[in-house]
Backbone as CSV, one residue per row, in Angstrom:
resi,resn,N_x,N_y,N_z,CA_x,CA_y,CA_z,C_x,C_y,C_z
1,MET,-5.298,-74.920,49.910,-6.814,-75.876,49.130,-6.472,-76.251,48.113
2,THR,-7.559,-77.622,47.878,-7.464,-78.117,46.414,-8.577,-77.861,45.637
3,ASP,-7.340,-77.946,44.249,-8.631,-77.653,43.135,-9.341,-78.785,42.987
4,HIS,-9.015,-79.956,43.368,-9.562,-80.660,43.408,-11.125,-81.050,43.270
5,ALA,-12.390,-81.530,43.169,-13.285,-82.054,43.786,-13.321,-82.637,44.757
6,LEU,-14.313,-82.619,45.702,-13.974,-83.582,47.116,-14.921,-84.535,46.514
7,ARG,-13.936,-85.842,47.515,-15.763,-86.883,47.121,-15.917,-87.492,48.866
8,VAL,-17.562,-87.246,49.848,-17.259,-86.879,50.294,-18.667,-88.605,50.443
9,CYS,-19.323,-88.586,51.825,-20.517,-89.233,52.242,-21.255,-88.643,53.381
10,VAL,-22.520,-88.923,53.127,-23.270,-88.424,53.798,-23.963,-90.169,54.324
11,VAL,-24.369,-90.315,55.892,-24.480,-91.559,55.996,-25.538,-92.129,57.678
12,CYS,-26.459,-92.696,57.175,-27.175,-92.403,58.707,-27.790,-93.975,58.438
13,ALA,-26.878,-95.305,59.599,-27.144,-95.985,60.049,-28.654,-96.466,61.205
14,TRP,-28.777,-97.328,61.157,-29.594,-98.383,62.141,-29.083,-99.963,62.430
15,PRO,-29.672,-100.445,63.157,-28.979,-101.404,63.426,-29.299,-102.445,61.970
16,ASP,-30.618,-102.572,61.672,-30.889,-103.389,60.236,-30.630,-102.852,58.754
17,ARG,-30.586,-100.922,59.043,-30.361,-101.018,57.452,-29.271,-99.563,57.700
18,VAL,-28.434,-99.397,56.545,-27.861,-97.964,55.524,-28.429,-97.588,55.487
19,TRP,-28.553,-96.123,55.241,-29.120,-95.082,54.390,-27.055,-94.376,53.848
20,ARG,-27.451,-94.030,52.643,-25.358,-93.636,51.856,-25.826,-92.859,51.177
21,ARG,-25.488,-91.748,50.816,-25.621,-90.513,49.600,-24.166,-90.543,49.287
22,ASP,-22.974,-91.151,48.429,-21.631,-90.535,48.429,-21.898,-89.141,47.124
23,LEU,-20.562,-88.408,47.339,-21.445,-87.002,47.015,-19.981,-86.290,46.324
24,THR,-19.805,-85.475,45.052,-18.619,-85.419,44.912,-19.024,-83.857,44.864
25,LEU,-18.233,-83.145,45.608,-18.463,-81.743,45.871,-17.324,-80.529,45.236
26,PRO,-17.245,-79.509,44.673,-16.476,-78.685,44.713,-15.755,-77.806,45.830
27,PRO,-14.203,-77.827,45.610,-13.495,-77.572,47.077,-13.944,-76.071,47.796
28,GLY,-14.215,-76.251,48.993,-14.271,-75.391,50.029,-16.443,-75.474,50.211
29,ALA,-16.619,-76.585,49.907,-17.551,-77.082,50.320,-18.296,-77.453,51.351
30,THR,-19.235,-76.673,52.180,-19.863,-77.090,53.193,-19.952,-78.420,53.913
31,VAL,-20.344,-78.740,55.344,-21.224,-79.514,55.613,-22.969,-79.183,55.316
32,ASP,-22.349,-78.508,55.352,-24.424,-78.256,54.505,-24.658,-78.558,52.979
33,ASP,-23.789,-77.559,52.448,-23.734,-78.315,51.480,-23.381,-79.768,51.222
34,ALA,-23.290,-80.572,52.021,-23.369,-81.638,51.704,-24.469,-82.673,51.945
35,LEU,-25.585,-81.899,53.384,-26.494,-82.164,53.636,-27.421,-81.905,52.785
36,ARG,-27.251,-80.763,51.788,-28.788,-80.280,51.161,-27.832,-81.517,49.486
37,ALA,-27.254,-80.850,48.702,-27.222,-82.724,48.031,-27.375,-83.856,47.730
38,SER,-27.628,-84.031,49.315,-27.658,-85.339,49.491,-29.115,-85.610,49.210
39,GLU,-29.895,-84.739,50.230,-31.053,-84.835,50.019,-31.443,-85.654,50.806
40,TRP,-31.081,-85.556,51.628,-31.462,-86.869,53.061,-32.449,-86.597,53.958
41,ARG,-33.149,-84.883,53.382,-34.270,-85.312,54.606,-35.642,-85.401,53.724
42,THR,-35.779,-85.297,52.214,-36.538,-86.260,51.647,-36.373,-87.954,52.077
43,ALA,-35.545,-88.038,51.912,-35.396,-89.769,52.144,-35.107,-90.187,53.138
44,LEU,-35.090,-89.221,54.365,-35.142,-90.108,55.989,-36.222,-89.145,56.359
45,ALA,-37.202,-88.519,55.662,-37.773,-87.639,56.416,-38.761,-88.034,57.425
46,ASP,-39.177,-89.693,58.243,-39.413,-90.190,58.460,-39.068,-89.769,59.997
47,VAL,-37.724,-89.991,60.148,-37.103,-89.600,61.301,-35.767,-87.948,61.140
48,ALA,-36.414,-87.015,60.047,-35.177,-85.663,59.930,-35.339,-85.003,60.840
49,ASP,-36.342,-84.468,61.673,-36.527,-84.162,62.921,-35.489,-84.121,64.083
50,ASP,-35.169,-85.950,64.465,-34.535,-86.516,65.163,-32.926,-86.646,65.146
51,LEU,-32.720,-86.029,63.880,-30.979,-86.609,63.752,-30.455,-84.928,63.872
52,GLN,-29.055,-85.579,64.177,-28.318,-84.802,64.605,-26.968,-85.046,63.591
53,VAL,-25.959,-84.042,63.546,-25.092,-84.076,62.553,-23.765,-84.538,62.665
54,ALA,-22.876,-85.393,62.332,-21.331,-85.248,62.839,-20.386,-85.733,61.851
55,LEU,-19.361,-85.243,62.296,-18.244,-85.602,61.050,-17.207,-86.589,61.588
56,HIS,-17.165,-87.873,60.754,-16.205,-88.884,61.710,-16.462,-88.952,62.728
57,GLY,-17.402,-88.920,63.822,-17.332,-89.491,64.815,-17.877,-88.354,65.519
58,GLN,-17.772,-87.152,65.439,-17.922,-85.634,65.857,-18.669,-85.060,66.207
59,PRO,-19.664,-84.346,66.709,-20.343,-83.109,66.448,-19.740,-82.165,65.852
60,ALA,-20.714,-81.697,64.619,-19.874,-80.883,63.278,-21.603,-80.060,63.181
61,ARG,-20.642,-78.767,63.105,-21.143,-77.689,62.838,-21.708,-77.421,61.034
62,THR,-22.870,-77.046,60.659,-23.050,-77.466,59.177,-22.060,-76.589,58.369
63,ASP,-21.361,-75.403,59.094,-20.574,-74.696,58.352,-19.249,-74.704,58.268
64,ARG,-18.846,-76.117,58.776,-17.716,-76.606,58.032,-17.012,-76.583,57.200
65,VAL,-16.027,-76.818,56.616,-15.243,-77.229,55.387,-15.385,-78.404,55.557
66,LEU,-15.470,-78.864,54.122,-15.039,-80.303,54.534,-14.040,-80.923,53.622
67,ALA,-12.895,-81.752,53.659,-11.985,-82.272,53.237,-12.512,-83.530,52.250
68,ASP,-11.756,-84.193,51.447,-11.958,-84.805,50.554,-11.633,-86.675,51.446
69,GLY,-13.076,-87.412,51.105,-12.802,-88.480,52.201,-13.947,-87.822,53.374
70,ASP,-14.301,-87.309,54.003,-14.705,-87.461,54.951,-16.363,-87.338,54.974
71,ARG,-16.425,-88.140,56.283,-17.696,-88.568,56.246,-18.955,-88.647,57.290
72,ILE,-20.464,-87.264,57.013,-21.033,-86.791,57.554,-21.759,-87.832,57.885
73,GLU,-22.101,-88.172,59.062,-23.097,-88.827,59.832,-24.097,-87.993,60.089
74,LEU,-25.342,-89.041,60.271,-26.473,-88.449,60.968,-26.777,-89.266,62.386
75,CYS,-27.041,-88.538,63.030,-26.978,-89.625,64.036,-28.500,-88.994,64.845
76,ARG,-28.737,-90.604,65.570,-29.946,-90.611,66.009,-29.582,-90.115,67.273
77,PRO,-30.603,-89.804,68.315,-29.906,-89.380,69.594,-30.376,-90.802,70.752
78,LEU,-29.233,-90.787,71.343,-29.018,-92.204,72.798,-30.447,-91.833,73.643
79,ARG,-31.216,-93.424,73.222,-31.810,-93.671,74.354,-31.025,-93.818,75.648
80,VAL,-30.445,-93.865,76.203,-29.853,-94.059,77.143,-28.187,-93.615,77.186
81,ASP,-27.187,-92.838,77.992,-26.249,-92.560,78.291,-25.230,-93.940,78.015
82,PRO,-24.460,-93.662,76.684,-23.380,-95.183,76.734,-23.017,-95.617,78.282
83,ARG,-22.546,-94.319,79.065,-21.964,-94.527,80.760,-23.276,-95.403,81.130
84,GLU,-24.070,-95.003,81.273,-25.156,-95.699,82.074,-25.267,-96.552,81.509
85,ALA,-25.572,-96.732,80.512,-25.895,-98.465,79.662,-24.639,-99.667,80.644
86,ARG,-23.633,-98.909,80.394,-22.166,-100.520,81.144,-22.369,-100.079,82.240
87,ARG,-22.550,-98.712,83.361,-22.760,-99.409,84.843,-24.321,-100.438,85.260
88,ARG,-25.045,-100.245,84.067,-26.262,-101.181,84.084,-25.607,-102.873,83.633
89,GLN,-24.480,-102.889,82.191,-24.490,-103.909,82.017,-22.816,-104.938,83.723
90,VAL,-22.642,-103.984,84.074,-21.865,-104.393,85.358,-22.423,-105.242,86.768
91,ALA,-23.551,-104.176,86.745,-24.390,-104.298,88.034,-25.130,-105.744,87.257
92,ALA,-25.404,-105.623,85.940,-26.247,-107.226,86.077,-25.471,-107.957,85.966
93,VAL,-24.204,-108.465,85.407,-23.269,-109.388,85.729,-22.537,-109.852,87.335
94,ARG,-22.328,-108.569,88.295,-22.163,-109.133,89.248,-23.323,-109.400,89.975
95,ARG,-24.517,-109.672,89.479,-25.823,-109.523,90.526,-25.830,-111.499,89.693
96,GLY,-25.448,-111.660,88.757,-25.551,-112.874,88.234,-27.008,-113.138,87.543
97,THR,-27.251,-111.885,87.248,-28.687,-111.873,85.552,-27.979,-111.475,84.341
98,GLY,-26.923,-111.309,84.199,-26.970,-110.738,83.334,-25.796,-111.183,82.109
């Protein structure tokens, strides 16, 4: 483990906007520490209950220890399974309606 401060960011993105907080945290900080420091629940109060946490695109536990440069993502729930969406797209192209 390093004695240097960690630089991480917490981000939530929509098709038309992005919310981001760049943070400097002490060594040994966890995902939960970063989330609390970012004050995301206040900033994103309208959607806070629906968000899930990921670290570099992979689901993450809040007790996970962070590394310098980590990106914590607040993810909206999927409306449609991506595989199912792709199947629908392929079917539409085959029908000539896509």
